[in-house]
C-alpha positions in Angstrom: 0.0 0.0 0.0 1.3 3.4 -0.9 2.7 5.6 1.9 0.1 8.0 3.3 0.7 11.7 2.7 1.4 14.1 5.6 -2.1 15.5 5.1 -3.8 12.1 5.2 -1.8 11.2 8.4 -2.8 14.5 10.0 -6.5 13.8 9.0 -6.2 10.4 10.7 -4.7 11.9 13.8 -7.4 14.6 13.8 -10.1 11.9 13.6 -8.5 10.2 16.6 -8.9 13.4 18.6 -5.4 14.9 18.3 -6.1 18.7 18.6 -2.5 19.5 17.4 -3.2 17.7 14.1 -6.0 20.2 13.2 -3.7 23.1 14.0 -1.0 21.5 11.8 -3.5 21.1 8.9 -4.4 24.8 8.7 -1.2 26.0 7.0 -1.1 22.9 4.7 -4.6 23.3 3.4 -5.3 27.1 3.8 -4.3 28.1 0.3 -6.5 25.5 -1.3 -9.4 26.2 1.1 -9.1 29.9 0.3 -9.2 29.2 -3.4 -12.4 27.2 -3.0 -13.9 30.0 -0.9 -12.9 32.6 -3.4 -14.4 30.5 -6.2 -17.6 30.1 -4.2 -17.8 33.8 -3.6 -16.8 34.8 -7.1 -20.4 34.7 -8.4 -22.0 36.3 -5.4 -23.3 39.8 -5.4 -21.0 42.8 -4.9 -20.6 43.8 -1.4 -21.2 40.3 0.0 -20.6 40.4 3.7 -18.7 37.1 3.8 -15.1 37.3 2.6 -13.1 34.2 1.5 -11.0 34.3 4.7 -14.1 34.3 6.9 -15.7 31.6 4.8 -12.5 29.4 5.2 -12.4 29.9 8.9 -16.1 29.2 9.4 -15.9 26.0 7.2 -12.7 24.8 8.9 -14.2 25.1 12.3 -17.2 23.0 11.2 -14.9 20.5 9.6 -12.6 19.9 12.6 -15.6 20.0 15.0 -17.3 17.0 13.4 -17.1 14.1 15.9 -17.5 11.2 13.5 -15.6 12.7 10.5 -13.6 10.1 8.6 -11.6 12.0 6.0 -10.0 9.3 3.8 -7.7 11.6 1.9 -6.9 15.2 1.1 -9.3 15.1 -1.9 -12.1 13.7 0.3 -11.5 16.5 2.9 -11.5 19.2 0.1 -14.8 17.7 -1.3 -16.4 17.9 2.2 -15.0 21.4 2.6 -16.7 22.5 -0.6 -20.0 21.0 0.6 -19.7 22.8 4.0 -18.9 26.1 2.2 -22.0 25.6 0.0 -24.1 25.1 3.1 -22.7 28.2 4.8 -23.4 30.3 1.7 -26.9 28.9 1.2 -27.7 29.6 4.9 -26.3 33.2 4.4 -28.4 33.7 1.3 -31.5 32.4 2.9 -31.1 34.7 5.9 -30.5 37.6 3.5 -33.6 36.6 1.4 -35.7 36.4 4.4 -34.6 39.8 5.5 -35.2 41.4 2.1 -38.1 39.2 0.8 -36.0 37.7 -2.0 -34.2 40.8 -3.1 -30.6 40.6 -4.3 -30.3 36.8 -4.6 -26.9 35.8 -5.9 -26.9 34.6 -9.5 -24.4 31.9 -10.4 -23.7 30.1 -13.7 -24.2 26.3 -14.1 -22.4 25.5 -17.3 -19.6 23.2 -18.5 -16.9 25.7 -17.8 -17.2 26.1 -14.1 -17.4 29.7 -13.1 -17.9 30.9 -16.7 -20.7 33.4 -17.2 -23.6 33.0 -19.4 -27.4 33.7 -19.6 -28.3 30.6 -17.7 -27.6 32.2 -14.3 -29.4 30.7 -11.2 -29.6 31.7 -7.6 -27.8 29.8 -4.9 -30.9 28.9 -2.9 -32.6 27.4 -6.1 -29.4 25.5 -6.9 -29.2 24.1 -3.3 -32.9 23.0 -3.4 -32.4 21.3 -6.8 -29.1 19.7 -5.7 -30.8 18.3 -2.6 -33.6 16.8 -4.8 -30.9 15.3 -7.1 -29.1 13.9 -4.0 -32.3 12.0 -3.1 -32.5 10.6 -6.7 -28.8 9.9 -7.2 -26.3 10.9 -4.4 -23.2 10.2 -6.6 -24.4 12.7 -9.3 -25.0 15.3 -6.6 -21.5 14.7 -5.2 -20.1 15.2 -8.7 -21.8 18.6 -8.9 -20.6 19.7 -5.4 -17.0 18.7 -6.2 -17.0 20.2 -9.7 -19.0 23.3 -9.1 -18.2 24.3 -5.5 -14.7 22.8 -5.1 -13.6 23.4 -8.7 -12.1 20.0 -9.0 -11.4 18.5 -12.4 -13.1 15.4 -13.6 -10.2 13.1 -13.0 -10.0 14.3 -9.3 -13.7 13.7 -9.0 -13.5 10.2 -10.5 -10.8 9.3 -8.1 -12.6 10.7 -5.1 -15.8 8.8 -6.0 -14.0 5.6 -7.1 -15.5 5.6 -10.6 -14.0 5.8 -14.1 -13.4 9.2 -15.7 -16.1 8.5 -18.3 -18.6 7.7 -15.6 -17.8 10.9 -13.8 -18.2 12.9 -17.1 -21.5 11.2 -17.8 -22.7 12.0 -14.2 -21.7 15.6 -14.6 -23.5 16.0 -17.9 -26.7 14.3 -16.6 -26.6 16.3 -13.3 -25.9 19.6 -15.1 -28.8 19.1 -17.5 -31.2 17.8 -14.8 -30.4 20.7 -12.4 -30.8 23.4 -15.1 -34.2 21.9 -16.1 -35.2 21.6 -12.4 -34.4 25.2 -11.7 -35.9 26.6 -14.9 -39.2 24.7 -14.4 -39.3 25.3 -10.7 -39.5 21.7 -9.8 
């Protein structure tokens, strides 16, 4: 079996309750976590109150506070981090929408080039609702979207994380992307 990386060893120690391990992870993962946070926030409205640094810190606190977390690898941890950041942003958007009765909802693209802008913009709350529906139908396809869209992973990383072939990951992405766009456009 291949030698575990330093990050995977630290994740194992963190799972076993070693507080020093989570402290040691911060500098090793911070740059990647901040890149994911910046990507997540890129399509948000101007003047968003959450900044990438704050999003990273909030997500990291949630990630290390999970009692039964079993992060298998660095890629698995980053995929979970993207999901946590998504939840934080959705919660933030829902609170803002409740305060303003739907005004100023963030619009984000859901196209093949992750983060590319086009006319098919959707709001984050609608995407979250549709993604939750997709997760009920096909959890793997929902994970592909989370890892591609929110974490910015490439298809080969996603395939490896999910233990599927590259062609399966690509098919899952195409299906999920089409299903989500239809779900959001038709309103369920």
